[in-house]
Each structure stands twice: as C-alpha cells, then as structure tokens.
DRENPASE-542859 format. One record per residue: residue in one letter; residue number from 1; x, y, z of N, C-alpha, C in turn; chain. Coordinates in pm, 1 decimal. Example, Ala and Ser with C-alpha at 12.3 -4.5 7.8 and 13.67 -1.06 7.14 Angstrom:
! DRENPASE-542859
{'a' 1 {1319.0 -569.0 780.0} {1230.0 -450.0 780.0} {1320.0 -330.0 780.0} 'A'},
{'s' 2 {1285.0 -225.0 708.0} {1367.0 -106.0 714.0} {1290.0 3.0 787.0} 'A'},
END
This chain:
! DRENPASE-542859
{'m' 1 {-924.3 -1439.2 1992.7} {-1012.2 -1537.5 2051.7} {-932.1 -1634.5 2136.0} 'A'},
{'s' 2 {-988.5 -1670.0 2245.0} {-919.2 -1765.7 2331.2} {-946.0 -1908.3 2283.8} 'A'},
{'a' 3 {-867.5 -2000.5 2333.9} {-882.3 -2140.8 2295.9} {-1017.2 -2196.1 2339.5} 'A'},
{'a' 4 {-1070.0 -2147.1 2450.4} {-1198.8 -2196.0 2499.7} {-1312.5 -2157.5 2406.1} 'A'},
{'v' 5 {-1305.4 -2037.6 2348.6} {-1410.1 -1992.7 2257.7} {-1403.8 -2071.7 2127.6} 'A'},
{'v' 6 {-1286.0 -2094.4 2076.4} {-1270.8 -2167.6 1951.4} {-1319.7 -2311.0 1967.3} 'A'},
{'a' 7 {-1295.4 -2371.5 2082.1} {-1334.0 -2510.4 2104.9} {-1485.1 -2527.8 2112.2} 'A'},
{'t' 8 {-1558.7 -2421.6 2143.1} {-1703.5 -2434.8 2158.0} {-1779.8 -2404.3 2029.8} 'A'},
{'r' 9 {-1712.7 -2372.7 1922.6} {-1782.2 -2343.5 1797.7} {-1847.1 -2469.2 1741.7} 'A'},
{'s' 10 {-1959.0 -2448.5 1678.2} {-2033.4 -2560.3 1621.9} {-1976.8 -2600.7 1486.0} 'A'},
{'r' 11 {-1979.0 -2727.6 1459.9} {-1937.6 -2778.8 1328.8} {-2056.8 -2795.4 1235.7} 'A'},
{'m' 12 {-2174.3 -2761.2 1283.2} {-2295.8 -2780.8 1205.2} {-2292.8 -2709.5 1069.8} 'A'},
{'p' 13 {-2243.6 -2585.2 1058.0} {-2240.8 -2522.5 925.5} {-2159.7 -2603.1 823.6} 'A'},
{'y' 14 {-2050.1 -2662.8 868.2} {-1968.2 -2742.8 777.7} {-2039.9 -2871.2 738.0} 'A'},
{'v' 15 {-2111.9 -2928.9 831.7} {-2188.4 -3050.4 802.0} {-2299.2 -3018.9 701.7} 'A'},
{'v' 16 {-2365.4 -2905.6 719.5} {-2472.3 -2865.3 628.0} {-2415.7 -2839.1 488.6} 'A'},
{'l' 17 {-2303.6 -2767.7 479.8} {-2242.1 -2741.3 349.2} {-2198.2 -2870.3 281.5} 'A'},
{'a' 18 {-2142.8 -2962.9 357.8} {-2103.0 -3091.8 301.0} {-2224.8 -3168.3 250.6} 'A'},
{'g' 19 {-2334.0 -3162.2 324.0} {-2457.5 -3227.8 280.7} {-2511.9 -3168.5 152.1} 'A'},
{'i' 20 {-2507.2 -3036.5 141.1} {-2552.6 -2970.1 18.6} {-2464.3 -3009.7 -99.0} 'A'},
{'a' 21 {-2332.5 -3010.8 -77.4} {-2240.0 -3048.7 -184.5} {-2263.8 -3192.3 -229.1} 'A'},
{'l' 22 {-2285.9 -3282.3 -134.2} {-2313.0 -3421.8 -169.7} {-2445.1 -3435.7 -244.5} 'A'},
{'a' 23 {-2545.8 -3359.1 -204.6} {-2674.5 -3364.2 -273.6} {-2661.9 -3314.4 -417.5} 'A'},
{'i' 24 {-2586.2 -3207.5 -437.7} {-2564.8 -3155.6 -573.2} {-2488.3 -3256.8 -656.8} 'A'},
{'a' 25 {-2382.7 -3315.4 -599.5} {-2303.7 -3414.7 -672.4} {-2388.5 -3536.1 -708.1} 'A'},
{'a' 26 {-2471.2 -3582.4 -614.9} {-2557.7 -3697.4 -642.2} {-2658.9 -3664.1 -751.4} 'A'},
{'g' 27 {-2713.5 -3543.4 -747.8} {-2808.1 -3502.0 -851.3} {-2744.4 -3494.5 -988.5} 'A'},
{'l' 28 {-2622.9 -3439.8 -993.9} {-2552.4 -3433.2 -1122.2} {-2521.3 -3572.2 -1175.1} 'A'},
{'w' 29 {-2477.9 -3660.2 -1086.4} {-2442.9 -3795.4 -1129.4} {-2567.3 -3871.3 -1175.3} 'A'},
{'a' 30 {-2678.2 -3856.5 -1104.0} {-2801.9 -3925.8 -1139.4} {-2857.2 -3877.1 -1272.8} 'A'},
{'s' 31 {-2837.1 -3750.6 -1304.0} {-2889.4 -3696.2 -1429.1} {-2797.7 -3723.1 -1547.5} 'A'},
{'g' 32 {-2678.4 -3774.4 -1522.0} {-2585.0 -3801.5 -1630.4} {-2488.5 -3687.9 -1656.5} 'A'},
{'l' 33 {-2509.7 -3574.3 -1593.9} {-2420.3 -3460.9 -1614.9} {-2286.0 -3480.8 -1546.8} 'A'},
{'g' 34 {-2283.0 -3565.3 -1444.5} {-2157.4 -3591.7 -1374.2} {-2051.9 -3648.2 -1467.0} 'A'},
{'a' 35 {-2091.8 -3741.6 -1552.6} {-1998.1 -3801.2 -1647.9} {-1951.6 -3697.4 -1749.8} 'A'},
{'d' 36 {-2042.5 -3610.7 -1792.4} {-2004.4 -3505.5 -1887.4} {-1905.9 -3407.6 -1825.1} 'A'},
{'i' 37 {-1928.5 -3374.1 -1699.6} {-1838.3 -3282.0 -1630.4} {-1700.4 -3344.2 -1615.5} 'A'},
{'l' 38 {-1695.6 -3473.4 -1580.9} {-1566.5 -3540.7 -1564.7} {-1489.3 -3548.0 -1695.9} 'A'},
{'r' 39 {-1560.5 -3548.0 -1806.7} {-1494.7 -3550.4 -1937.1} {-1412.1 -3423.4 -1958.6} 'A'},
{'y' 40 {-1454.6 -3313.0 -1900.6} {-1385.1 -3184.9 -1916.7} {-1309.0 -3145.4 -1790.4} 'A'},
{'r' 41 {-1269.6 -3243.7 -1709.9} {-1203.9 -3217.2 -1582.0} {-1075.9 -3135.7 -1598.2} 'A'},
{'k' 42 {-992.7 -3169.2 -1696.7} {-866.9 -3095.3 -1715.8} {-893.6 -2948.3 -1745.6} 'A'},
{'d' 43 {-992.7 -2922.4 -1828.4} {-1026.6 -2783.8 -1861.0} {-1077.5 -2708.8 -1738.1} 'A'},
{'i' 44 {-1159.8 -2775.2 -1658.2} {-1214.4 -2711.5 -1538.7} {-1103.3 -2679.4 -1440.0} 'A'},
{'v' 45 {-1010.5 -2772.7 -1420.8} {-898.0 -2749.4 -1329.1} {-812.0 -2634.5 -1379.8} 'A'},
{'y' 46 {-781.8 -2633.5 -1509.8} {-699.5 -2527.0 -1567.8} {-766.5 -2390.8 -1550.9} 'A'},
{'l' 47 {-893.9 -2382.1 -1584.4} {-963.4 -2254.0 -1575.0} {-977.7 -2207.9 -1430.2} 'A'},
{'t' 48 {-994.9 -2301.4 -1337.7} {-1001.9 -2264.7 -1196.3} {-869.2 -2206.9 -1149.4} 'A'},
{'k' 49 {-758.5 -2269.8 -1189.1} {-626.3 -2218.0 -1152.5} {-604.5 -2079.2 -1211.7} 'A'},
{'q' 50 {-642.0 -2060.5 -1336.6} {-626.0 -1930.4 -1400.0} {-709.3 -1824.2 -1328.5} 'A'},
{'h' 51 {-829.1 -1859.5 -1289.4} {-914.5 -1764.9 -1218.2} {-849.8 -1724.0 -1086.1} 'A'},
{'l' 52 {-796.1 -1820.6 -1013.2} {-733.6 -1789.3 -884.6} {-609.7 -1702.4 -902.1} 'A'},
{'v' 53 {-535.4 -1723.0 -1010.8} {-416.8 -1640.9 -1036.3} {-458.4 -1497.4 -1068.7} 'A'},
{'l' 54 {-562.3 -1481.7 -1148.0} {-604.7 -1348.3 -1190.0} {-677.3 -1272.5 -1079.3} 'A'},
{'v' 55 {-741.3 -1342.3 -990.8} {-815.5 -1276.7 -882.5} {-721.6 -1257.0 -767.7} 'A'},
END
C-alpha cells in the first residue's frame, strides 16, 4: 500500500470500538461489577498472560 492510501483510511472503526468499550466499562461500573472485577485484577492479568503464551 502506498502512503497516500494509508493516509485516507477512516478512523471511524476505532472510534466506534472505543465507544463500545467505554459503554461496557460504564455499565459494569454502574452495576457494581467493576469493583468486583478490579478485586481480581492480578488474577485476570496473570491468566491473560498465560493465555497469550499458550496461544
């Protein structure tokens, strides 16, 4: 791909994905699950790293 083609790509998909992620995070936090998830943050980080190593 040339530089001209790359420069004309839309950033809209990234904006939409960021909006969805923020909406999910806000929903989790509003329901109280956000605090519960943060309580197990070390476990989530560890298991994510293990998954990436195995995959």
